[in-house]
C-alpha positions in Angstrom: 41.4 169.3 98.4 42.8 167.4 95.4 46.6 167.4 95.6 48.9 167.8 92.7 49.8 164.3 91.5 51.6 165.1 88.2 50.0 162.4 86.1 52.5 162.8 83.3 53.1 160.2 80.6 55.7 158.6 82.7 53.3 158.3 85.7 50.6 157.0 83.4 52.9 154.3 82.1 53.7 153.4 85.6 50.0 153.1 86.4 49.6 150.7 83.4 52.4 148.6 84.9 50.6 148.5 88.2 47.4 147.4 86.5 49.1 144.6 84.6 50.8 143.4 87.7 47.5 143.3 89.6 45.6 141.6 86.8 46.4 138.0 87.6 44.7 138.4 91.0 41.5 138.8 89.1 42.0 136.2 86.5 39.1 134.2 87.9 35.8 136.0 88.6 34.1 135.1 91.8 31.0 133.0 91.6 29.0 136.1 92.6 30.4 138.1 89.7 29.7 135.2 87.3 26.2 135.0 88.6 25.7 138.8 88.2 27.0 138.7 84.6 24.5 136.0 83.8 21.7 138.0 85.4 22.8 141.1 83.4 22.4 139.2 80.2 18.8 138.4 81.2 18.0 141.9 82.3 19.3 143.6 79.1 15.9 143.8 77.3 14.5 145.7 80.3 17.5 148.0 80.3 16.8 148.8 76.7 13.1 149.3 77.3 13.8 151.7 80.3 16.3 153.6 78.3 13.9 154.2 75.4 11.2 155.4 77.7 13.5 157.9 79.4 14.9 159.0 76.1 11.4 159.7 74.7 10.5 161.7 77.9 13.5 163.8 78.9 13.3 166.6 81.5 15.7 169.5 82.3 17.7 169.9 85.4 15.8 170.3 88.7 12.6 169.5 86.9 13.0 165.7 86.4 9.8 164.9 88.3 8.4 162.2 86.0 11.9 160.7 85.6 12.3 160.5 89.3 8.9 158.9 89.9 9.7 156.2 87.4 13.1 155.5 89.0 11.6 155.3 92.5 8.8 153.0 91.3 11.3 150.6 89.8 13.6 150.6 92.9 10.6 149.8 95.1 9.7 146.9 92.8 13.2 145.5 93.5 12.6 145.8 97.3 15.0 148.6 97.7 14.5 151.3 100.3 13.8 154.6 98.5 14.2 158.3 99.4 12.9 160.9 97.0 13.2 164.7 96.8 16.9 164.8 97.4 18.4 168.0 95.8 14.9 168.7 94.4 14.3 165.7 92.3 17.0 163.2 93.2 16.3 159.6 94.2 18.5 157.5 96.6 18.0 153.8 97.0 19.5 151.7 99.8 20.1 147.9 99.4 21.3 146.2 102.5 23.1 142.9 101.9 22.7 139.7 103.9 26.3 139.9 105.2 28.3 142.6 106.8 30.7 144.7 104.7 31.4 148.1 103.3 29.0 150.6 101.8 29.5 151.2 98.1 27.8 154.1 96.3 26.8 153.9 92.6 25.7 157.1 90.8 23.8 158.0 87.6 22.7 161.4 86.4 19.2 161.8 85.1 18.7 165.2 83.4 18.3 166.1 79.7 19.6 169.0 77.7 18.0 172.0 75.9 18.6 170.4 72.5 16.0 169.7 69.8 16.4 166.1 68.7 17.1 165.3 65.0 17.6 161.6 65.0 15.1 159.2 63.2 14.8 156.6 66.0 11.2 155.7 66.8 11.6 156.8 70.4 13.0 160.3 69.5 12.1 163.0 71.9 9.4 165.5 71.1 9.5 167.1 74.5 9.6 170.8 75.1 10.6 172.7 78.2 11.5 176.1 79.6 15.1 177.0 80.0 15.8 180.4 81.6 12.4 181.6 80.4 12.8 180.4 76.8 10.9 177.5 75.3 13.4 174.8 74.0 13.4 171.3 72.7 14.6 168.8 75.3 16.7 165.8 74.5 18.9 163.2 76.3 21.8 164.4 74.1 24.5 163.2 76.5 23.4 159.7 77.4 22.0 160.2 80.8 19.0 158.1 79.8 21.4 155.2 79.3 23.0 155.9 82.7 19.6 155.7 84.5 18.8 152.4 82.7 22.2 150.9 83.4 22.0 151.7 87.1 18.5 150.4 87.3 19.8 147.2 85.6 22.5 147.0 88.2 20.0 147.6 91.0 17.8 144.7 89.7 20.8 142.4 89.5 22.2 143.2 92.9 18.8 143.1 94.6 18.3 139.7 93.2 21.4 138.5 95.1 21.0 140.6 98.3 21.5 137.6 100.7 25.0 137.1 99.2 26.0 140.8 99.3 28.8 141.5 101.7 27.8 145.0 102.5 25.3 147.8 101.4 24.8 149.5 98.1 23.7 153.1 97.9 22.2 154.0 94.5 22.3 157.7 93.7 20.2 159.0 90.9 21.3 162.6 90.6 19.5 165.5 88.9 20.9 168.5 87.2 24.4 167.3 86.2 24.2 169.6 83.1 23.5 172.6 85.3 20.5 174.4 86.7 18.3 177.4 85.8 19.8 180.8 86.8 19.6 181.5 90.5 19.0 177.9 91.5 21.1 175.2 93.3 21.3 171.7 92.2 23.3 168.7 91.0 26.0 166.7 92.8 27.0 169.8 94.8 23.6 170.1 96.3 23.2 166.4 96.9 26.5 166.4 98.9 25.4 169.6 100.7 22.1 167.8 101.7 24.1 164.9 103.1 23.8 162.1 100.5 27.2 160.8 101.6 26.6 161.3 105.3 23.0 160.5 106.1 22.1 156.8 106.4 24.8 154.3 105.5 28.1 156.2 104.7 29.8 154.9 101.6 33.5 154.2 101.6 33.8 154.6 97.8 31.7 155.7 94.8 31.7 154.4 91.3 30.2 156.0 88.2 30.3 155.7 84.5 29.5 157.7 81.4 28.5 156.3 78.0 30.5 157.7 75.1 29.2 158.0 71.6 32.7 158.0 70.1 34.1 154.9 71.9 33.3 151.6 70.4 30.8 149.3 72.0 32.5 146.8 74.3 35.4 149.1 75.4 36.1 150.9 78.6 38.3 153.9 79.0 39.8 155.0 82.3 42.5 157.2 83.7 44.0 157.6 87.2 44.2 161.0 88.7 42.7 164.0 86.9 40.4 162.5 84.2 38.0 165.4 83.5 38.7 169.1 84.0 37.5 171.6 86.5 35.1 174.2 85.1 35.0 177.8 86.4 33.3 180.8 85.0 35.1 184.1 84.8 33.5 187.5 84.2 35.6 190.7 83.4 34.0 194.1 83.4 36.2 196.6 81.6 35.3 200.3 82.4 36.5 203.1 80.2 35.2 206.6 79.4 32.4 207.0 76.9 33.1 209.3 73.9 32.0 210.0 70.3 33.5 207.4 68.0 35.0 210.2 65.8 37.1 211.5 68.7 38.5 208.4 70.5 41.4 210.4 72.1 38.8 212.2 74.3 37.8 209.0 76.1 39.1 205.6 77.1 38.0 202.8 74.8 37.0 199.6 76.7 36.4 197.7 73.4 40.0 198.0 72.3 41.2 197.3 75.9 39.0 194.2 76.0 40.5 193.0 72.7 44.0 193.3 74.3 42.9 191.5 77.4 41.5 188.6 75.3 44.8 188.3 73.5 46.6 188.5 76.8 44.5 185.8 78.4 45.6 183.3 75.7 49.2 183.8 76.6 48.4 182.5 80.1 48.0 179.0 78.5 50.4 179.3 75.7 53.3 180.9 77.6 52.7 180.7 81.4 51.2 177.3 82.0 53.3 174.1 82.2 51.3 172.1 79.6 53.5 169.0 79.6 52.1 168.4 83.2 48.4 168.8 82.4 46.1 170.4 79.8 44.3 173.7 80.5 42.0 176.0 78.6 40.9 179.6 78.9 38.0 180.5 76.5 36.2 183.8 76.2 32.7 182.8 75.0 30.7 186.0 75.3 31.4 189.7 74.9 29.0 192.6 75.1 29.7 196.3 74.7 28.1 199.3 73.0 24.8 200.2 71.4 25.7 202.3 68.4 28.4 202.2 65.7 29.7 205.7 66.4 29.8 205.7 70.2 32.6 204.3 72.2 30.8 202.8 75.2 31.6 203.2 78.8 32.0 199.5 79.6 32.4 196.1 78.1 31.5 192.7 79.8 33.1 189.5 78.8 32.5 186.0 80.1 34.3 182.7 79.6 35.3 179.3 81.0 38.5 178.0 82.6 39.4 174.3 82.4 42.2 172.6 84.3 43.1 169.1 85.4 45.2 170.0 88.4 44.0 172.2 91.3 47.4 174.0 91.8 47.4 174.9 88.1 43.8 175.9 88.3 44.6 178.4 91.1 47.6 179.8 89.2 45.4 180.4 86.2 42.9 182.3 88.3 45.7 184.5 89.6 47.1 185.1 86.1 43.6 186.1 84.8 43.2 188.7 87.5 46.7 190.0 87.0 46.5 190.1 83.2 43.1 191.8 82.9 43.7 194.4 85.6 47.2 195.4 84.4 46.3 195.6 80.7 43.3 197.7 81.6 45.5 199.9 83.8 47.9 200.4 80.9 45.1 201.8 78.8 43.7 204.1 81.5 40.8 201.8 82.1 39.8 199.5 84.9 39.0 195.8 84.9 36.8 194.0 87.5 37.5 190.3 87.5 35.0 187.8 89.0 35.8 184.0 89.0 32.9 181.7 89.9 34.0 178.1 90.7 31.6 175.5 89.3 32.9 172.0 89.1 36.1 170.6 90.6 38.5 168.2 88.8 37.1 164.7 88.3 39.8 162.9 90.1 40.1 159.1 90.0 41.7 158.0 93.3 45.0 156.4 92.1 44.9 153.6 94.7 41.3 152.8 94.0 41.9 152.8 90.3 44.8 150.5 90.7 42.7 148.2 92.9 39.7 148.0 90.5 41.6 147.9 87.2 41.7 144.1 87.2 37.9 144.1 87.6 37.5 146.4 84.5 39.9 144.1 82.6 38.0 141.0 83.6 34.5 142.3 82.8 35.4 143.8 79.4 38.6 141.8 78.4 42.0 143.2 79.0 42.4 144.3 75.3 39.2 146.4 75.6 40.3 148.4 78.6 42.1 151.5 77.4 44.2 153.9 79.4 42.9 157.2 78.0 44.0 160.8 77.9 42.3 163.3 80.1 39.5 165.4 78.6 38.7 169.1 79.2 35.0 168.5 79.6 33.7 168.6 83.2 31.6 166.3 85.3 30.1 167.1 88.7 30.7 163.5 89.9 33.8 165.3 91.1 31.9 166.7 94.1 31.5 163.1 95.5 35.2 162.5 94.8 36.1 165.5 97.0 34.6 163.6 100.0 35.4 159.9 99.3 37.6 158.0 96.9 35.8 157.5 93.6 36.4 155.9 90.2 34.7 157.3 87.0 35.0 155.4 83.7 33.7 155.6 80.2 31.9 152.8 78.4 31.5 152.5 74.6 28.3 153.5 72.9 29.5 153.7 69.2 28.5 150.9 66.8 31.4 148.6 66.0 33.1 149.4 62.7 32.3 153.1 63.0 35.0 155.8 63.3 34.7 158.6 65.9 34.7 161.3 63.3 31.7 159.6 61.6 29.3 159.9 64.5 27.7 162.8 66.3 29.4 164.0 69.5 27.6 164.6 72.7 25.3 167.7 73.2 24.3 167.7 69.6 20.9 167.1 67.9 22.1 164.0 66.1 23.6 162.3 69.2 23.1 158.5 69.0 24.0 155.6 71.2 24.2 151.9 70.2 22.1 150.3 72.9 24.1 147.0 72.8 26.8 148.9 74.8 24.6 149.2 77.9 25.0 145.6 79.0 28.7 146.2 79.6 27.8 149.2 81.8 25.5 147.0 83.9 28.2 144.4 84.3 30.8 147.0 85.1 28.7 148.5 87.9 27.9 145.2 89.5 31.4 143.7 89.2 33.0 146.8 90.7 30.5 146.6 93.6 30.9 142.9 94.3 34.7 142.8 93.9 35.2 145.8 96.2 32.9 144.2 98.8 34.9 141.0 98.5 38.2 142.8 98.7 39.3 141.6 95.3 42.2 143.2 93.4 43.7 144.9 96.4 46.9 146.8 95.6 49.8 147.4 97.9 48.6 151.0 98.2 45.8 151.9 100.5 42.6 153.5 99.0 42.3 157.2 99.8 44.2 160.4 99.5 
């Protein structure tokens, strides 16, 4: 369970101070990191080629069969031990170094989205797929194609220096980060359930990254503590009494009651949640009720999402939703059945691990290019690994230099675009984090772990 760490502005400033204090310890890269950086420069054309192939041939969650086959084939070329079929279509590679040391896990997600591409790049996706029974366009509209390519690049670099590695690397290529078809299991949760962190060599830590279309190429963003929100689904069924629309006093109107519940839910955030501590969101995204204009129906169903950056706050919001919906319904003579379905935990960067590895980030990108960022209310199932072992998840820039964030398409949209020159930094980041952790570089006075 993630504890409440209160990463307020004051705490974040303190974290910056810790990072700056630790930075001199990493002023000089090890010879291994310097070698890895040189190899990353040479492998960049391959990384771009891989990315374009994956981009042109995206597949939806739990159906990434061709993607997985290509990943496995490349890993085998590098002499890496490969396991396939993990959590349906996941691929796990094991690289044993020539010297004893810790096990480090690196993760990339591999699935596309049900989005029809609208960019004019020559490798634009023309793929189609089935999503919950409906034919849709399929696109890597979140950058997972770059994540695969960057991790393959890191795999080639690290496999080329295996005799010098002080430990073992576990490469996790994970399907279905964006979700699975209705009624199926998948993603990081299923990988953990199937023992990806327990079977074989057990990693001490896990590192992951996400490309960002609105962060300039060459920059890295990070945050200790809660960095991406938990995501839960809530469903509220409001039951009233059906009646003719001309005589509303003869029944109980679940539509009006639902409107009052929706307004009440918004006060949970605006009036009952301590927002200076962390951000939170409650959104009603769907509401269904009635079949005819002059009939007040018997029931209304609404569904929405809950986002939080702290587990205690998350649980309080759950309680408030149940209380608000049931009591407002009761006051109208109706009933409300509330169901909350947990989906993704808080993406929580272990503070001690973040402190320890911050000098590595600053060394690989340049201190001026490593930015302490605000938390975001999007969710990432990398969090399931972080529930089991300390993890660090960072963002690398994919926006062309000179552009402004408001000028470029955001993630999950048909015009989503990534500047491929940003991927080399991702390869260097993954390899440097691995090597420096194995060598014990940048250790802080705090131990790694919760």
